[in-house]
Structure formats: structure tokens, C-alpha cells
C-alpha positions in Angstrom: 73.1 127.4 109.8 75.5 125.5 112.0 74.7 124.3 115.5 76.0 126.5 118.2 76.1 126.0 122.0 77.0 122.2 121.7 80.7 122.6 122.0 81.4 119.4 123.9 79.6 117.2 121.4 81.2 118.9 118.5 84.7 118.6 120.1 84.1 114.9 120.9 83.0 114.2 117.3 86.1 116.1 116.0 88.4 114.0 118.2 86.6 110.8 117.0 87.0 112.0 113.4 90.8 112.3 113.9 91.1 108.9 115.5 89.1 107.2 112.8 91.0 109.0 110.0 94.2 107.7 111.5 92.9 104.2 111.8 91.5 103.9 108.3 94.0 103.8 105.4 93.2 106.0 102.4 94.4 106.3 98.8 97.0 109.0 98.3 94.8 110.4 95.6 91.2 109.9 94.4 90.4 109.5 90.8 89.2 113.1 90.7 92.5 114.3 92.3 94.5 112.4 89.8 92.5 113.7 86.8 92.9 117.2 88.1 96.7 116.7 88.4 96.8 115.2 85.0 95.0 118.2 83.5 97.9 120.4 84.8 100.5 118.4 82.8 103.5 120.6 81.9 105.6 120.6 78.8 109.4 120.5 78.8 109.6 124.3 79.3 107.4 124.3 82.3 104.4 125.8 80.5 100.9 124.5 80.4 100.3 122.6 77.2 97.7 123.9 74.8 94.2 122.5 75.0 94.5 120.9 71.5 97.8 119.3 72.4 96.4 118.1 75.7 93.3 116.6 74.1 95.4 114.9 71.5 97.6 113.4 74.2 94.6 112.3 76.2 93.1 110.6 73.1 96.4 108.9 72.3 96.7 107.5 75.9 93.0 106.5 75.8 93.6 104.6 72.6 96.3 102.7 74.5 93.7 101.9 77.2 95.1 104.0 80.0 92.3 104.3 82.6 93.4 107.8 83.7 93.1 109.2 80.2 89.8 107.4 79.6 88.5 108.8 82.9 89.6 112.4 82.1 88.0 112.3 78.7 84.8 110.9 80.1 84.5 113.6 82.7 85.4 116.3 80.2 82.6 115.1 77.8 80.3 114.7 80.7 80.8 118.3 82.1 81.7 120.1 78.8 85.0 121.3 80.3 87.3 122.0 77.3 85.1 120.2 74.9 81.4 120.2 73.9 79.2 118.2 76.2 78.6 114.8 74.7 76.9 112.2 77.0 77.4 109.5 74.3 81.1 109.9 74.3 81.2 110.2 78.1 79.2 107.0 78.5 81.5 105.3 76.0 84.7 106.2 77.9 83.4 105.1 81.2 82.1 101.9 79.7 85.5 101.2 78.2 87.1 101.5 81.6 84.6 99.2 83.1 84.8 96.6 80.3 88.6 96.5 80.1 89.5 96.9 83.8 86.6 95.3 85.8 88.9 92.8 87.4 91.9 95.1 88.1 93.4 94.6 91.6 91.1 96.4 94.0 93.8 98.7 95.5 95.6 101.8 94.3 94.8 104.6 91.9 93.6 102.6 88.9 91.2 100.7 91.2 89.7 104.0 92.4 89.2 105.2 88.8 87.6 101.9 87.7 85.3 101.9 90.7 84.3 105.5 90.0 83.6 104.6 86.4 81.2 101.8 87.5 79.4 104.4 89.6 79.2 106.8 86.7 77.9 104.0 84.4 75.3 103.1 87.0 74.1 106.7 87.0 73.7 106.6 83.3 71.6 103.5 83.5 69.6 105.1 86.2 68.7 108.2 84.2 69.1 106.7 80.7 71.1 108.0 77.7 68.7 108.0 74.8 71.3 109.4 72.4 73.4 106.3 73.0 70.5 103.9 72.9 70.7 103.4 76.7 67.3 103.1 78.4 66.7 103.5 82.1 67.6 100.2 83.6 67.4 100.0 87.4 68.8 96.4 87.4 71.9 97.5 85.6 72.2 100.5 87.9 72.1 98.2 90.9 74.6 95.8 89.2 77.1 98.5 88.5 76.9 99.8 92.1 77.2 96.3 93.6 80.4 95.6 91.7 82.0 98.9 92.7 80.8 98.4 96.3 81.8 94.8 96.8 84.8 94.2 94.6 86.4 97.7 95.0 84.9 98.7 98.3 83.9 102.1 96.8 82.4 104.4 99.4 80.1 106.2 97.0 78.7 103.0 95.7 78.2 101.6 99.2 76.4 104.8 100.3 74.0 104.6 97.3 73.3 100.9 98.0 72.6 101.8 101.7 70.1 104.4 100.6 68.5 101.9 98.1 67.8 99.6 101.0 65.5 102.4 102.4 63.4 102.4 99.3 60.7 99.9 98.2 61.4 100.8 94.6 65.1 100.5 95.2 66.4 97.3 96.6 63.5 96.9 99.0 63.3 98.3 102.5 65.8 96.6 104.8 67.0 98.9 107.6 69.6 96.4 108.8 71.2 96.1 105.3 70.9 99.8 104.8 72.8 100.4 108.1 75.5 97.9 107.2 76.2 99.5 103.8 76.1 103.0 105.2 78.4 102.0 108.0 81.0 100.6 105.6 80.9 103.9 103.6 80.9 106.0 106.8 84.1 104.3 107.9 85.7 105.5 104.7 84.9 109.1 105.5 81.8 109.5 103.2 80.1 112.3 105.0 76.6 111.7 103.6 76.8 108.1 104.6 77.7 109.2 108.1 74.8 111.6 108.1 72.2 109.1 106.8 73.5 106.4 109.1 73.1 108.8 112.0 69.6 109.6 110.8 68.6 106.0 110.5 70.0 105.1 113.9 68.5 108.2 115.6 65.0 107.7 114.2 64.8 104.0 113.6 62.7 102.6 110.7 59.8 100.2 110.7 60.8 97.3 113.1 64.3 98.7 113.4 64.5 100.2 116.8 66.1 103.7 117.2 69.5 104.0 118.9 69.5 107.8 119.4 72.8 108.2 121.1 74.7 106.4 118.4 72.7 108.2 115.8 73.5 111.6 117.3 77.2 110.8 117.5 77.3 110.0 113.8 75.2 113.0 112.8 77.7 115.3 114.6 80.6 113.4 113.1 79.0 113.9 109.7 78.7 117.6 110.1 82.4 117.8 110.8 83.3 115.7 107.8 81.0 117.6 105.5 82.4 121.0 106.3 83.6 122.8 103.2 81.7 120.5 100.8 78.4 120.8 99.0 76.9 118.2 101.3 77.2 120.2 104.5 73.7 121.6 104.3 72.2 118.1 104.2 74.3 117.0 107.2 73.4 120.1 109.2 69.7 119.8 108.4 69.7 116.2 109.7 71.8 117.1 112.8 69.5 120.1 113.6 66.4 118.0 113.3 67.9 115.4 115.8 69.2 118.0 118.2 65.8 119.6 118.4 64.3 116.5 120.0 67.4 114.9 121.6 67.2 114.7 125.4 70.1 115.8 127.6 70.7 112.1 128.4 71.0 111.2 124.7 73.4 114.1 124.1 75.5 113.1 127.0 75.6 109.5 125.9 76.6 110.6 122.4 79.5 112.6 123.8 80.6 109.6 125.9 80.5 107.3 122.8 82.6 109.8 120.7 85.1 110.2 123.5 85.5 106.5 124.1 85.9 105.7 120.4 82.7 103.6 120.2 81.4 103.4 116.7 78.6 100.9 116.5 78.4 98.6 119.5 75.3 96.6 118.8 74.9 94.1 116.0 72.9 95.0 112.9 
């Protein structure tokens, strides 16, 4: 259930969202957007091509090494959309993208697809793909994420790394490093990164002192960003928990920060 009765804070965060969105450049399309558009390819008569023709065209382009075709096939075999689910084939297509395009220029559509493929591969290493002879391998999971996060600046990878720095069994507990990675993803509009950054700042962790006003600002910001997505429940839960204990002074300070455009003032 969404927070009501905090109109000023919500409005301030919405204004902050607009200002930040204008300040941060974004790709015209994400890999998922491009794959969806590609799936709607038309033939010369303006009709949707048959599924067999479409699959054949994808396989032909994939054989030529086109990342977009490789990505689409990988996601199709991962989800079972239009084909039978096959994690081995899905893993193979994502691995081909990573192997052949790891050093592609870190800008533009292809870079987005390659970065997303590294994240996909990392997930397979996290859970394992026994059918493909791939065991669970946390080190490879971390390596895949690090490449996507550092070389490509991928927000999802940065978010995951940020969360791994909150887990002893992940990358070890380091609230400062967690906050830095989450902040980087949050600036790119990753709503869960915004929510988890807000949660970390609001509550603090170990020797990392809480900064509740900044945390509440990010939590409110995250709720706005997450609206209409499957992540909104998580964002709202974290915001509700913070609002339940936030003092009027903290709420007022969060509004002032959002109105003034302050993002993170203190050093991590």
C-alpha cells in the first residue's frame, strides 16, 4: 500500500527525479527494448513473419555473431518463449556474446546487450547449470558482475555488487563500498539500488553511521522510480518502515535535500 499524507516529500522526490533524469544521459533503448522491437520484425508486405521464419533468421544472424540475435535467442531459450526452454542453449548464447564482445566499446546498444549478457552469465554461475556442466561458482559470478559493472557501467551489475558488499558470504561486509556501488546504480535510475541505498543510509550498518535524512530522500525517490514495476512492493516496504520511525525533523530535512538537488553530500 502506498504512503499517503506525505505529499510534500513525494512531490520533492518527484521533482528531484525529473532533475536527475535530465542530468544523466541514457541509452535510447535497453537490450530488452531492442530485443522486443526485433521480435516484431515485419516482412515486405507489412505482416509479422512466421515463427519458423523468424527463428531461422535469428539463427542465421547469430551464426554471423550479431549480439542482438544472440541475445534474443538466449532470452527465448531461457524463458521458453517461442521455443522449448533450454538452459544449456541459453547459457551458450549468452556465453558467446561475452566471449566475442567482452571488449566492445562501452557505449551504445551493443554495449548494453553485452553487459546484460555478463549479468545473465553471472546468474547462471550463481545457481549452476548442471545440464551444461556448469557448477555453482561464486567467484565466477562475482567476476562476471565486476566486468559488467566496471567496464560497461551496467546498473544491474552495480546494484548486485552493492548488495554483495552487505553479505559476509558475498564480497564481505563493507557498508562504504556497498553505498558507493549502490549510488552509482541509483544515479542510473535503478530503483532497487535507490531503495537499498536509502535503506542503508537511513539505518546505518555496523560502524557505518546512519544518515536518515539522505536515506529517507532516496527511499521516497525509489518509490517514485519503481512505480509500475515489479519492484514497487519492495521499495514501498522499505519506505514504509522508515516513515514509521522518521522524526518530523528528518522528514523536513529530506524534503529540503530533495528540493535543493542534494544527492549525497558526505564522503563514503
